[in-house]
Steps between C-alpha positions, in 0.01 A plus 500: 500500500513860619326779314656711362861470615738658254245739345646852491313734262695806392382810673460794263460835674425789269197623701508631861456212745191669650313420182507128582345570842236715335408225254469245777291731717266567211469124424405422859252788514324356193437171682800290412650299786869509400717677246860449390728603217745304285673514160441298181837325515511145360296270725691223672208256536407488133672162465259359759208616287646334190569178697138505629376517141738229378364265764145559389397644836293770330240233411257637240629859518696458180505875431751538779759318285468740205804700391322819603450383861843337539705786350316790664528339844880516460505848349201708622631803318402334172136597544576834664781680312681748724424307818713624791316396816226263613274590791358193673162520668326252724125505571376287788189285459304285750576131558265226599546405862681169562182358659334523158724223367273244657178687419235249397225715347648785296683566175815694577628785283858629513520833686638694205180422305265623772444846354556685175742335257847606607605537137280812502509595867879539531563704184221735604649526849846580358374756250575807714855375554549464127372853450750628761789319325394633161498856635855456629630444150230559234748459215587142597299190397185483714530258791299180483354277769475121478334249729506140378459658154853493349789251481677607815682300767323708759595294810871538429453868438311526830790327679750728334300802612512384861138394547564145624626155407368220282354239731496125485153522342646726222308807628670825590485537879522838671631471856240755611202421280530137403446358150142611416625781283409569137808635329512779242785678323534854369753530220647850479773680300596696812822376663436437868709384791445124535417345834734229636379150424346280767785261572352271769293181484266467796331171407761309696406136552124561484324266259135586580412608147655190343336264749158666469475506120230246410656406167873533583562764234768696695842376384825515700647781290214735595305471177149375433410205277187646333404154383399425860406847626132552591522871404620407153225246446205706625609821331728446202406148394237541234417131470455179693672483840654161587271309737781454751531880523119551520495267799742733682323828424392538861285810543650698208300619198743773393866496586665344804691675782573214738877553481448861605232431758732272701812721462615638839579833333132547420354424840498859619306596188184330621480743789458796267304340216208741552720785374559334165170321448379139538595219267209370296292187530186350346252313717344178373187697415704751299681225315172330411372838377821550299439177304177653371660824380501574128812622320354854496427482871857392564639791300276748672588373846869416469640699208689748719642237736799271470257209504439574132847356429364149552222582251143388521551130425817481707339640815195278442737197483665609827166541677384158377821341634453666839137392527595146398774484768236619750264223385233766447199304369302818440742576221424183302230660284722791389799275447294258288375788287861607446596147408212486245529849349859629529670555166850431638607136536708572808215674679265206423767258623546706822123498560490124445786447745324723753162325461655160548693619805190645670287194425765270646531706815290379791 
């Protein structure tokens, strides 16, 4: 399936075309990697979202099936009256190196969670651009920025704004920058000239992402079955993780980026990773220390990071699973204490599974 053949957003030009160039230049100067512009016309891929929900591929994320989420994804102007244009922004983050897939002694953290929580970082970064847009038309509704914080089909919008195509692993892929991009959208009442959509599909016959996924969660139609996705389970799942999934956690304690790490379009990114930071990891010693953290210690240390999304007990669960898969006998004491004292049934059950696994390992 090509992405997005047949998408032709209506170009509305009531502002000099140089304004679009100015907006993009300002976005890049603020630290964003890419910037494109599109319109809020009805989204063509909304039916794929509905089909994904109907098949139960959203796993425990039931909120995604609410009328609010379904309707607004089709009509984004519903929660921004007067919407004329959408400015798409991409912010590049570091990826783990492919060699880390077979790492035997660390807990891997997805690159986007390596620094300050992007839910706060990106809006702060975009703030001067919002101020500029407001000054252009102070009588219009104030522009708003969203990043994974509103019911938006942001990947289709990104394709429509010319930033790239939706890859086989369901990620937006930029031909220049790869797929390790956090997307954000600025909704504005200013009518801007839309960019032409990205009409090519450069995945070709490559199946590296599909073949490398440890749980087989990448489906043929370029969607993810969250029921099998490691990122879903170690971030969004707030309960017991199926044992067959825990066995396949590999090195991950927060997220999973294997499908991006093996993608040919990301290989050049490893050469310049120093310019965008280094993806996070925890050593065995740090994971053992983490198991002794109190709830207050956790909040103090991780409150401003994306790791807080997994919550205290969720991240403890993930660390316990990683240490168990390592067969780390030094963790038995902490794991047994969790098994004996945890208030949550699923955390006690995870600790029991981990203790048995370590004790059976030679």
